[in-house]
C-alpha positions, -999 to 999 in steps of 0.1 A, spaced: -195 -5 -75 -178 29 -79 -145 40 -63 -135 75 -54 -101 88 -44 -104 113 -15 -76 137 -7 -70 145 30 -45 172 39 -20 172 68 -41 195 90 -71 172 87 -50 142 96 -36 160 126 -72 169 138 -83 132 134 -54 115 151 -36 139 174 -61 165 184 -80 162 218 -113 169 201 -119 139 177 -154 150 169 -143 182 152 -118 161 132 -145 136 120 -168 165 112 -140 182 91 -133 149 74 -169 144 65 -172 179 52 -141 175 30 -154 141 16 -188 155 8 -174 186 -8 -151 166 -30 -179 142 -39 -203 170 -48 -176 186 -70 -173 153 -89 -211 147 -92 -225 182 -98 -219 199 -132 -200 232 -129 -215 262 -146 
C-alpha cells in the first residue's frame, strides 16, 4: 500500500468548509489532488 502526502492551501479549505457552494470546493480539492499525484507519477522533461 502506498501513502501520499497531499498539501491543501487555506483557500481550498475555506471553499470546502465555509463556502456556500460545497461542490466547487470538492471539485477544486479533486483537481489539486490529481495534479499533485500526476506530478509525482509522471516524469518531467
